[in-house]
C-alpha positions in Angstrom: 164.9 65.2 126.5 166.6 64.3 129.8 166.9 60.7 130.6 165.4 61.0 134.1 162.7 63.1 135.6 163.8 65.2 138.6 162.7 63.8 141.9 161.4 67.3 142.8 159.1 67.2 139.7 157.6 63.9 140.8 157.0 65.1 144.3 155.4 68.3 143.0 153.2 66.2 140.8 152.2 64.0 143.8 151.3 67.1 145.7 148.9 68.2 142.9 151.1 70.5 140.7 149.5 70.3 137.2 152.6 71.7 135.5 154.7 68.9 137.0 152.2 66.3 135.8 152.4 67.9 132.3 156.2 67.7 132.4 156.1 64.0 133.3 153.5 63.2 130.6 155.6 65.1 128.1 158.7 63.1 129.1 156.8 59.8 128.5 154.9 60.9 125.4 157.1 59.1 122.9 156.9 55.8 124.8 153.2 56.2 125.4 152.6 56.8 121.7 154.8 53.9 120.7 152.9 51.5 123.0 149.6 52.8 121.7 150.2 51.7 118.1 147.9 49.1 116.6 148.4 47.1 113.4 145.6 47.7 110.8 145.2 45.8 107.5 143.4 47.7 104.7 141.1 46.1 102.1 144.2 45.6 99.8 146.1 43.7 102.5 148.5 46.5 103.2 149.5 46.7 106.9 149.8 50.1 108.5 150.1 51.2 112.1 147.8 53.7 113.7 147.7 55.3 117.1 144.8 54.0 119.1 143.8 57.1 121.0 141.7 55.1 123.5 144.8 53.0 124.4 146.9 56.1 124.6 144.4 57.7 127.0 144.3 54.6 129.1 148.1 54.4 129.4 148.3 58.1 130.3 145.6 57.6 132.9 147.4 54.6 134.5 150.7 56.5 134.6 148.9 59.5 136.3 147.2 57.2 138.8 150.5 55.3 139.6 152.2 58.6 140.4 149.2 59.9 142.5 148.3 56.7 144.3 151.4 54.5 144.5 154.5 56.8 144.6 155.8 57.4 148.1 157.6 60.8 148.2 158.9 60.1 151.7 161.1 57.2 150.5 164.6 58.1 149.2 164.9 58.0 145.4 167.3 55.5 143.9 166.6 52.5 146.1 166.6 49.9 143.2 166.1 47.0 145.6 162.7 48.3 146.7 159.9 46.9 144.4 158.2 50.3 144.1 161.4 52.4 143.8 160.4 53.8 140.5 157.6 53.8 138.1 158.0 51.4 135.1 156.1 51.3 131.9 
């Protein structure tokens, strides 16, 4: 998995390319899954972690909305001093 998503992929996603959106979501899948874990204690007191699918869907939805609504494809990438220069999770 590459460390960064190509600028062109993000722009394509912003313009409605579903394949680009799938590529971005695939890139973030491990992080989304990790952040969706919930601690559960069974009747014997054992602690396990499960993926909360509702939380996972919420995070995925928020990422999609951030790309579609907040990302500005006219701004040059890599401006780290700008508060919205990249999408963080």
